[in-house]
C-alpha positions as CSV (number, residue, x, y, z in Angstrom):
1,M,0.0,0.0,0.0
2,K,2.8,2.4,1.0
3,R,4.6,1.7,-2.3
4,S,1.5,2.4,-4.4
5,V,1.0,5.7,-2.5
6,F,4.6,6.6,-3.1
7,A,4.4,5.8,-6.8
8,W,1.2,7.8,-7.1
9,L,2.6,10.9,-5.4
10,L,5.8,10.7,-7.5
11,M,3.8,10.5,-10.7
12,L,1.6,13.4,-9.6
13,C,4.6,15.6,-8.9
14,M,6.1,14.9,-12.2
15,M,2.8,15.6,-14.0
16,L,2.5,18.9,-12.2
17,T,6.1,19.8,-13.1
18,L,5.6,19.0,-16.8
19,C,2.4,21.0,-16.9
20,A,4.1,24.0,-15.4
21,L,7.0,23.8,-17.9
22,A,4.6,23.3,-20.8
23,E,2.8,26.5,-19.9
24,G,6.1,28.4,-20.0
25,D,6.2,28.9,-16.2
26,L,9.7,30.2,-15.5
27,E,9.3,30.0,-11.7
28,E,11.4,27.5,-10.0
29,V,9.7,24.1,-9.7
30,S,10.9,21.4,-7.4
31,I,10.5,17.6,-7.6
32,F,10.2,15.8,-4.2
33,I,11.4,12.2,-3.9
34,L,9.6,10.4,-1.0
35,D,10.7,7.5,1.1
36,S,8.6,4.5,1.4
37,D,7.0,5.9,4.5
38,G,6.0,9.1,2.7
39,T,8.8,11.4,4.1
40,V,10.8,13.6,1.7
41,S,14.3,12.1,1.1
42,E,15.5,14.3,-1.8
43,E,14.5,17.5,-3.5
44,I,15.5,18.1,-7.2
45,A,15.2,21.6,-8.6
46,P,15.4,21.4,-12.4
47,E,17.7,23.9,-14.0
48,L,15.8,26.3,-16.3
49,E,17.6,28.4,-18.8
50,P,16.2,31.9,-19.1
51,T,15.0,33.0,-22.5
52,P,18.0,34.8,-24.1
53,E,17.5,38.5,-25.0
54,P,17.2,38.9,-28.7
55,T,20.2,40.5,-30.5
56,P,19.2,43.9,-31.7
57,D,19.2,44.3,-35.4
58,P,21.8,47.1,-36.2
59,A,19.7,48.3,-39.1
60,E,16.6,48.7,-36.8
61,P,16.4,52.3,-35.5
62,Q,16.5,52.9,-31.8
63,Y,14.8,56.2,-31.3
64,E,15.1,58.6,-28.3
65,A,12.0,60.4,-27.0
66,D,12.6,63.3,-29.4
67,G,12.8,61.1,-32.4
68,S,16.6,61.2,-32.6
69,I,19.1,58.4,-32.4
70,L,22.0,58.7,-29.9
71,L,25.3,57.0,-30.8
72,T,28.1,56.5,-28.4
73,M,31.3,55.7,-30.2
74,S,34.9,54.8,-29.1
75,F,38.1,55.3,-31.1
76,T,41.6,54.1,-30.4
77,G,45.1,54.4,-31.9
78,D,47.4,51.8,-33.3
79,F,46.5,48.1,-32.7
80,T,49.5,45.9,-33.6
81,I,49.6,42.3,-32.7
82,G,51.6,39.2,-33.7
83,E,55.2,38.7,-34.4
84,N,57.8,41.0,-36.1
85,V,59.1,38.5,-38.7
86,Q,62.3,40.6,-39.1
87,H,63.5,39.5,-35.7
88,S,64.8,36.0,-35.1
89,G,63.8,33.8,-32.2
90,T,60.6,34.0,-30.3
91,S,58.9,37.4,-30.6
92,I,57.9,39.6,-27.6
93,F,54.2,39.0,-28.6
94,E,54.6,35.2,-28.7
95,K,56.4,35.3,-25.3
96,E,53.5,37.2,-23.7
97,F,51.0,35.0,-25.4
98,K,52.5,32.0,-23.7
99,K,52.6,33.8,-20.4
100,Q,48.8,34.4,-20.8
101,D,48.2,30.7,-21.2
102,E,47.8,31.2,-25.0
103,N,44.5,33.0,-24.5
104,I,44.1,35.0,-27.7
105,H,41.8,37.5,-25.9
106,F,44.5,38.7,-23.5
107,P,45.2,42.1,-25.2
108,L,41.7,43.5,-24.7
109,R,40.9,42.0,-21.3
110,N,41.1,45.3,-19.4
111,V,39.1,47.4,-21.8
112,K,36.5,45.0,-23.3
113,D,33.8,46.1,-20.8
114,I,34.2,49.7,-22.0
115,L,34.2,48.8,-25.7
116,L,31.3,46.3,-25.4
117,A,29.2,49.0,-23.6
118,D,29.3,51.5,-26.5
119,D,27.5,51.4,-29.8
120,L,30.5,51.4,-32.0
121,T,34.3,50.9,-31.5
122,M,36.8,51.6,-34.2
123,I,40.6,50.8,-34.0
124,N,43.5,51.4,-36.4
125,F,44.5,47.8,-37.2
126,E,48.2,48.2,-38.1
127,G,49.5,44.8,-39.2
128,T,48.3,41.7,-40.9
129,L,46.2,38.6,-40.2
130,T,47.7,36.1,-42.6
131,T,49.9,33.1,-43.1
132,A,51.6,34.7,-46.2
133,D,55.3,35.4,-46.3
134,R,56.8,38.8,-46.1
135,N,56.6,41.4,-48.8
136,P,59.8,41.1,-50.9
137,D,59.8,44.9,-51.4
138,K,60.1,45.4,-47.6
139,R,62.8,42.9,-46.7
140,S,65.1,45.8,-45.5
141,N,62.5,47.1,-43.0
142,D,63.1,46.7,-39.3
143,Y,59.4,45.9,-38.6
144,L,57.1,43.6,-40.5
145,F,54.1,42.4,-38.5
146,R,52.1,39.2,-39.0
147,A,49.5,37.5,-36.8
148,D,47.8,34.2,-37.4
149,P,44.2,34.8,-38.8
150,S,42.8,33.0,-35.8
151,F,43.7,36.0,-33.7
152,V,40.9,38.0,-35.3
153,D,38.5,36.5,-32.8
154,M,39.8,38.8,-30.1
155,L,38.3,41.8,-32.0
156,P,34.5,41.1,-31.8
157,A,34.9,39.4,-28.4
158,G,36.7,42.5,-27.1
159,G,34.1,44.9,-28.4
160,V,35.8,46.1,-31.7
161,D,33.2,46.7,-34.4
162,T,35.2,48.1,-37.3
163,V,38.8,49.0,-38.3
164,S,40.8,51.5,-40.3
165,L,43.0,49.5,-42.5
166,E,45.1,52.1,-44.2
167,N,48.6,52.4,-42.7
168,N,52.3,51.7,-43.5
169,H,52.1,48.0,-42.2
170,V,49.1,46.6,-44.1
171,L,51.4,45.5,-46.9
172,D,54.0,43.9,-44.7
173,M,53.1,40.5,-46.1
174,G,52.4,41.8,-49.6
175,E,49.2,42.0,-51.5
176,E,48.4,38.4,-50.7
177,G,48.7,39.1,-47.0
178,L,46.5,42.2,-47.3
179,Q,43.8,40.3,-49.2
180,E,43.8,37.5,-46.6
181,T,43.6,40.1,-43.8
182,K,40.6,41.8,-45.4
183,Q,38.8,38.5,-45.9
184,T,39.7,37.4,-42.3
185,L,38.2,40.6,-40.9
186,L,35.0,40.3,-43.0
187,S,34.6,36.7,-42.0
188,A,34.7,37.8,-38.3
189,G,32.0,40.4,-39.0
190,I,34.5,43.3,-38.9
191,P,34.1,45.8,-41.7
192,Y,37.3,47.7,-42.7
193,A,38.0,51.0,-44.4
194,S,40.9,51.4,-46.8
195,E,41.5,53.9,-49.5
196,G,39.1,53.3,-52.4
197,D,37.2,50.7,-50.2
198,P,35.1,52.5,-47.6
199,A,33.3,50.7,-44.9
200,V,29.5,51.1,-44.8
201,F,27.4,49.6,-41.9
202,F,24.4,50.3,-39.7
203,V,24.5,51.3,-36.0
204,K,21.1,51.5,-34.2
205,G,19.5,52.1,-37.6
206,V,22.0,54.9,-38.6
207,K,24.0,54.2,-41.8
208,V,27.6,55.0,-41.1
209,G,30.4,55.4,-43.7
210,S,34.1,55.2,-42.9
211,L,36.9,56.4,-45.1
212,A,40.7,55.9,-44.6
213,Y,43.8,57.3,-46.1
214,Q,47.5,57.5,-45.5
215,T,49.4,60.7,-46.4
216,F,53.0,59.4,-46.9
217,G,54.7,60.9,-49.9
218,G,53.2,64.3,-49.4
219,R,49.7,63.3,-50.6
220,H,47.8,66.0,-48.6
221,D,46.8,68.1,-51.6
222,E,45.8,65.1,-53.6
223,I,43.6,63.8,-50.8
224,I,42.0,67.3,-50.3
225,Q,41.1,67.3,-54.0
226,K,39.4,63.9,-53.9
227,L,37.7,64.2,-50.5
228,P,34.6,66.0,-51.5
229,D,33.7,63.4,-54.1
230,D,34.5,60.5,-51.7
231,I,32.4,61.9,-48.9
232,A,29.6,62.9,-51.3
233,A,29.5,59.3,-52.6
234,L,28.8,58.0,-49.1
235,R,26.1,60.7,-48.5
236,N,24.5,59.6,-51.8
237,E,24.6,56.1,-50.5
238,G,22.5,57.2,-47.5
239,C,25.3,57.5,-44.9
240,E,24.1,59.9,-42.1
241,V,27.5,59.7,-40.3
242,V,30.8,59.9,-42.1
243,I,34.1,59.2,-40.3
244,V,37.5,59.8,-41.9
245,S,40.7,58.2,-40.6
246,Y,44.2,59.3,-41.4
247,H,47.6,57.7,-40.9
248,W,49.7,60.8,-41.0
249,G,52.3,62.9,-39.4
250,A,55.7,62.0,-38.0
251,E,56.6,59.3,-35.5
252,L,57.0,60.5,-31.9
253,D,55.4,63.9,-32.5
254,Y,53.1,65.2,-29.8
255,Y,51.3,67.7,-32.1
256,P,50.3,67.8,-35.7
257,N,52.3,69.5,-38.5
258,D,50.8,72.2,-40.7
259,N,49.9,69.8,-43.4
260,Q,47.9,67.6,-41.0
261,V,46.1,70.7,-39.7
262,R,45.3,71.8,-43.2
263,L,44.0,68.4,-44.2
264,G,42.1,67.8,-41.0
265,R,40.1,71.1,-41.4
266,A,39.6,70.5,-45.1
267,T,38.1,67.1,-44.3
268,V,35.5,68.8,-42.0
269,D,34.9,71.4,-44.7
270,A,34.3,68.6,-47.2
271,G,31.5,67.2,-45.0
272,A,33.0,64.7,-42.6
273,D,31.4,64.4,-39.2
274,L,34.6,63.2,-37.4
275,V,38.3,63.0,-38.2
276,I,40.5,60.4,-36.4
277,G,44.3,60.3,-36.7
278,H,47.2,58.0,-35.8
279,H,50.7,57.0,-36.7
280,S,52.9,59.1,-34.4
281,H,52.7,56.6,-31.5
282,R,52.1,59.6,-29.3
283,I,49.0,61.4,-28.2
284,N,48.0,64.6,-29.9
285,P,45.5,67.3,-28.9
286,I,41.9,67.5,-30.3
287,E,40.4,70.4,-32.2
288,Y,36.8,71.4,-32.4
289,Y,36.4,73.0,-35.8
290,N,33.1,74.1,-37.3
291,G,31.1,71.9,-35.0
292,K,33.2,68.8,-35.6
293,Y,36.1,67.1,-33.7
294,I,39.5,66.4,-35.2
295,C,41.6,63.9,-33.2
296,Y,45.1,64.3,-34.6
297,S,46.6,61.2,-32.9
298,L,45.3,58.7,-30.5
299,G,48.7,57.3,-30.0
300,N,49.2,53.6,-29.4
301,F,46.6,51.1,-28.1
302,S,47.8,47.6,-28.1
303,F,51.3,47.8,-29.7
304,A,53.5,44.7,-30.1
305,G,56.3,46.7,-31.8
306,N,58.2,47.6,-28.6
307,N,58.9,45.8,-25.3
308,K,58.9,49.1,-23.4
309,P,58.1,52.3,-25.3
310,S,59.5,55.5,-23.7
311,D,55.9,56.8,-23.4
312,M,53.2,54.2,-22.6
313,A,50.4,56.8,-22.0
314,S,47.5,57.0,-24.4
315,Y,43.7,57.5,-24.3
316,I,40.5,56.2,-25.7
317,F,38.4,58.9,-27.4
318,Q,34.6,58.7,-27.0
319,I,32.0,60.8,-28.6
320,R,28.2,61.0,-28.5
321,M,26.5,62.0,-31.7
322,R,22.8,62.7,-32.0
323,V,21.3,61.9,-35.4
324,K,18.0,63.3,-36.5
325,D,16.5,64.0,-39.9
326,G,19.6,62.7,-41.6
327,E,22.0,65.1,-39.8
328,A,24.6,64.2,-37.2
329,K,25.6,66.6,-34.4
330,S,28.4,66.1,-32.0
331,E,26.8,66.3,-28.5
332,A,29.6,65.5,-26.1
333,I,33.0,63.9,-25.8
334,K,35.1,62.3,-23.1
335,I,38.5,60.6,-22.9
336,I,39.6,57.5,-21.0
337,P,43.4,57.9,-20.2
338,I,45.1,54.6,-20.4
339,R,48.5,52.9,-20.2
340,I,49.1,50.7,-23.2
341,S,50.2,47.9,-20.8
342,S,48.7,46.5,-17.6
343,R,52.2,46.6,-16.2
344,T,54.7,49.5,-15.6
345,D,57.9,47.5,-16.0
346,Y,57.3,46.3,-19.5
347,N,54.7,46.4,-22.3
348,D,52.3,43.4,-22.1
349,F,50.1,44.7,-24.9
350,A,47.0,45.0,-22.7
351,P,45.8,48.6,-22.6
352,T,44.5,49.4,-19.1
353,P,42.7,52.5,-17.9
354,Y,44.6,54.7,-15.5
355,V,43.3,54.9,-11.9
356,K,45.9,57.2,-10.3
357,A,44.9,60.8,-10.5
358,T,48.5,61.8,-11.3
359,N,48.6,59.6,-14.3
360,I,45.3,60.8,-15.6
361,E,46.3,64.5,-15.1
362,A,49.6,63.9,-16.9
363,V,47.6,62.8,-20.0
364,I,45.3,65.8,-19.9
365,K,48.2,68.2,-19.3
366,T,50.1,66.8,-22.3
367,L,47.1,67.3,-24.5
368,R,46.4,70.8,-23.2
369,Q,50.0,72.0,-23.5
370,N,50.4,70.8,-27.1
371,G,47.0,72.2,-27.9
372,K,48.3,75.7,-27.4
373,R,49.7,75.4,-30.9
374,L,46.3,75.0,-32.4
375,E,43.7,77.7,-33.1
376,Y,40.7,75.5,-32.4
377,A,42.1,73.2,-29.7
378,V,39.5,72.1,-27.1
379,E,39.9,73.6,-23.7
380,N,38.7,70.7,-21.7
381,Y,39.1,67.0,-21.8
382,P,36.1,65.6,-19.8
383,L,36.5,62.2,-18.1
384,K,32.8,61.8,-17.7
385,W,29.6,62.4,-19.7
386,P,27.6,65.5,-18.7
387,D,24.9,63.2,-17.2
388,E,27.3,61.1,-15.2
C-alpha cells in the first residue's frame, strides 16, 4: 500500500512539473522524492535556462523620445599584434601570449567592458592577419608584422566593431597578405575601411560610412582634391554619419604639423562628421572646428612593436553623436586615459585605464600643453559624460 501511494505521489509531482513547464512557467519548480514511509528524502530543482535576450538588429532604428538616435562611439590608436618577422627567435608578442596561457583574448581583457558598452568601436589595425610570407619589397624594413588569422576572434569578443586598414604596415606580407587580412576581418564580422574601399554599416539604424587614407609621400593636396567626391559618394549612398581616418604625421610627434592641420580642417569642410588620426605613437591634442572634432593622434593602443616604449600613455576617445533627420551633431566627448600595458615594468600589450589621479592628469596636461599650438584646440578633456 505504501509503495503504491509513493508511486502515485511521485507521478503526480512529475505531471504537475511537466504542466508548469509546458505552460512556460519560469518560476522554480521542485520535484520531491519520497521515502517508502512518505517522508521527503530528496529535492530536485530542475535547471531552467532563461530566455535569451534577442540580439538587436543594427539596421533597426532605436529612437530617443525626441525622435533622434544617440550614438556612443569609441576610437583608439594603433593596434598591432603578432610577431615581427624581421626578428629571429621568439617574438615579444609570442612570449607574452605563452605567459597568458595562450588565451588569444588577453590584449583586450582590461578594456573590453568599455568597448562592449558603447554602440561602435573603431581601431586602427596596423598589421596583418595572414599566413603569407613577407613582402619582398620590404625585406630591409626593421618591422614587418604578422599575426595568425585565428587572432581575429579577439576583436569582436573585445568589443571592436570596425577598423581602419590604411597604414604603413598593411602590406607587410604583400598583396596576398593584405587580401587575406581583409577576408579574415570580414569573416569575423569586422568591416574595414581602406583607400578606395570604404566601410558602410548600420549602428542602431543609422547608416555609417568610414573612409581611410595614408598621407605618406606628401599626398595632402591630392587627398584634399578627392575628399569632397569620396564623402559625397557616401552621402548619396545614404550615410548619415561619415568618419574619416588618417595615418599621417611623423613618429614621436606630440602635435600635428601644418599639413595635418590643413588636411584635417579641409576634411571637415568637405562634409566629414569626425576626423580620427594615428601613426605618431604619441597622443596629440583635439580640435573642435566648425562643430566637428579632429583627433590628430590617439597614440598607441595595443602595440607589439616595442617591449617598453618610452611613453606608454594614451587614451580612448569617446563621442556622443545625435542623429536626426539625416543630420549628425556632436553632442559630447570624453577621454579615457590609459597605459598601453597592464604593467609598468614592460609592455604586455594589454591597454589598461589609469586609476591614479597623477597619471590621468599627466595625459590631460600633455594634450592641453600641445593644444596651445592649435587655433581651435578644445579647452577641456572631460573624463565623464555630462549626465554622469
